[in-house]
ZALOGU-903652 format. One record per residue (C-alpha): x negated, y, z negated. Coordinates in steps of 0.25 Angstrom, whole numbers, plus 5000, padded with zeros to 4 digits. Layout:
N
     u     v     w
     X     Y     Z
...
This chain:
237
     u     v     w
  4974  5077  4869
  4980  5085  4881
  4985  5080  4894
  4972  5082  4901
  4965  5074  4891
  4975  5063  4892
  4976  5062  4907
  4970  5050  4913
  4967  5046  4928
  4973  5038  4939
  4965  5031  4949
  4972  5025  4961
  4965  5013  4968
  4968  5003  4979
  4968  4988  4977
  4965  4986  4992
  4973  4979  5003
  4971  4964  4999
  4960  4957  4993
  4952  4962  4982
  4939  4964  4990
  4946  4976  4996
  4947  4984  4983
  4936  4995  4983
  4925  4994  4973
  4929  5007  4967
  4943  5002  4964
  4939  4989  4959
  4929  4996  4949
  4940  5005  4944
  4950  4994  4942
  4940  4986  4934
  4937  4999  4925
  4951  5005  4924
  4958  5008  4911
  4971  5006  4918
  4974  4999  4931
  4988  5000  4937
  4992  4993  4949
  5004  4998  4958
  5007  4983  4960
  5001  4970  4956
  5006  4964  4969
  4993  4966  4977
  4982  4955  4981
  4970  4962  4974
  4977  4962  4961
  4972  4948  4959
  4958  4953  4959
  4961  4963  4948
  4967  4951  4940
  4954  4943  4943
  4945  4954  4938
  4953  4956  4925
  4958  4970  4928
  4970  4973  4920
  4981  4982  4927
  4996  4985  4926
  5005  4987  4938
  5018  4994  4942
  5024  4981  4948
  5036  4982  4938
  5040  4995  4943
  5043  4989  4957
  5055  4981  4951
  5062  4994  4946
  5059  5005  4955
  5070  5010  4964
  5061  5011  4976
  5046  5012  4979
  5045  5027  4979
  5051  5027  4965
  5042  5016  4961
  5029  5022  4966
  5033  5036  4960
  5035  5029  4947
  5021  5023  4948
  5014  5036  4952
  5020  5043  4940
  5017  5033  4930
  5003  5032  4934
  5001  5047  4933
  5008  5048  4920
  4999  5037  4914
  4987  5044  4919
  4992  5057  4913
  4993  5051  4900
  4978  5047  4900
  4977  5033  4907
  4966  5031  4917
  4973  5022  4928
  4968  5015  4940
  4980  5013  4949
  4979  5002  4959
  4987  5001  4972
  4987  4991  4983
  4978  4994  4995
  4973  5009  4995
  4979  5020  4987
  4981  5029  4999
  4987  5019  5009
  5002  5017  5007
  5002  5018  4992
  5014  5027  4988
  5010  5027  4973
  4997  5034  4976
  5004  5045  4985
  5014  5048  4973
  5002  5048  4964
  4995  5059  4972
  5009  5067  4973
  5011  5067  4958
  4997  5068  4953
  4999  5084  4953
  5009  5082  4942
  4999  5075  4933
  4987  5085  4935
  4979  5079  4923
  4979  5065  4930
  4966  5062  4938
  4971  5054  4951
  4961  5047  4959
  4964  5038  4971
  4953  5029  4976
  4952  5024  4991
  4955  5009  4993
  4956  5000  5005
  4970  4999  5011
  4977  4988  5019
  4975  4997  5031
  4960  4995  5032
  4962  4980  5032
  4973  4981  5042
  4966  4988  5053
  4954  4979  5051
  4962  4967  5053
  4970  4972  5064
  4959  4979  5071
  4964  4993  5073
  4957  5006  5070
  4966  5016  5062
  4960  5027  5069
  4968  5023  5081
  4981  5027  5073
  4988  5020  5062
  5001  5023  5055
  5003  5016  5041
  5018  5016  5036
  5026  5010  5025
  5036  5000  5030
  5047  5009  5026
  5041  5021  5033
  5039  5013  5045
  5054  5010  5046
  5056  5025  5048
  5047  5026  5061
  5054  5032  5072
  5045  5028  5083
  5034  5017  5085
  5020  5021  5080
  5009  5025  5090
  4999  5021  5080
  4996  5007  5073
  5007  5006  5062
  5004  4999  5049
  5017  4996  5040
  5015  4993  5026
  5025  4989  5014
  5032  4979  5022
  5036  4973  5009
  5047  4963  5012
  5055  4957  5023
  5066  4967  5022
  5056  4979  5024
  5050  4971  5036
  5064  4969  5042
  5067  4984  5041
  5054  4988  5046
  5055  4978  5058
  5068  4984  5062
  5063  4998  5062
  5050  4994  5070
  5057  4986  5080
  5065  4999  5084
  5052  5006  5087
  5043  4994  5092
  5052  4984  5097
  5055  4970  5091
  5043  4963  5097
  5032  4973  5094
  5020  4966  5088
  5017  4969  5074
  5006  4964  5065
  5011  4958  5052
  5000  4959  5041
  5002  4952  5027
  4992  4950  5016
  4981  4959  5022
  4967  4957  5017
  4971  4945  5009
  4967  4930  5012
  4981  4927  5018
  4982  4939  5026
  4991  4938  5038
  4991  4947  5050
  5000  4943  5062
  5007  4949  5074
  5022  4947  5076
  5033  4954  5083
  5040  4965  5075
  5053  4958  5074
  5047  4947  5066
  5042  4956  5055
  5052  4953  5045
  5051  4938  5047
  5037  4936  5041
  5037  4928  5028
  5026  4935  5021
  5031  4949  5021
  5027  4956  5007
  5020  4968  5001
  5007  4964  5009
  5014  4965  5023
  5010  4976  5033
  5014  4978  5047
  5005  4983  5059
  5010  4988  5072
  5000  4992  5083
  5002  5005  5089
  5010  5006  5102
  5001  5009  5114
  5003  5020  5123
  5015  5017  5133
  5020  5006  5124
  5035  5008  5123
  5042  5009  5109
  5054  5000  5107
C-alpha cells in the first residue's frame, strides 16, 4: 500500500463558546459519526454534552504539563495530528469556540499542511465567543473591533481607537501584568467590562475600574476583558 492509499483526513471543528446548543448541527453530526475524535482539551463546558451522548474521544491535556511554553505545545499538537492523518487515520479534531478565532493550533495546521500533501485538511465554521459577546454587550463589530490575546495586548503602544476584546486572561498573574500595561495607556480608573463564563448558566458580566482587574476571585481560562473604544477627543492616559 502506497502513502497516498494510507493517508487519512483531518477535519477541524469548534465546540462553541459555552453551552452545547451553540455547537453547529454539522459539527455535532460529525462528532457522533467520527472514527477518531481528538480534543485539544477536555477543559471546556460543552465536553459534558459529548460525555452524555456517549461520544468517545481522546485529548491532548497531558501535553500541557510537559511543554516548555504554549507555542511548543501547540506545534507538537499540530504535527501529531498531521502525522496521524498521514498514517491513515480519519480524525475529527475539536477545539473550544470556533476553529478560526484565537486558535493557534489551527493556524499551525494550516501552515504545516503543505508538508503533508496527502492529508486532506478541512476546517468547518463554528460559533465563537465573539458572536455571543457583541450580542450581550450590544455593539456592532462593523463599527470596529480588535481581538487580542492577553500577551499581545501587553505589547500595545497606544490605546485602541476600536472596541478591544482581550482573551486568554488565564490567571491572576496574567491579569496583573495586563492591568499594569493597560493602565499606562488608559489610566487606572478606565471602565472595563469583565466577562466570565460567557454563554453558561452562571455567566457574569460586570463593569469595574481597570485597577481592580486582578482582584477578581473567579479569573480562569473562561475570562475575557472588553474595553469600549475611546471616543474622539478623549485623552489617553
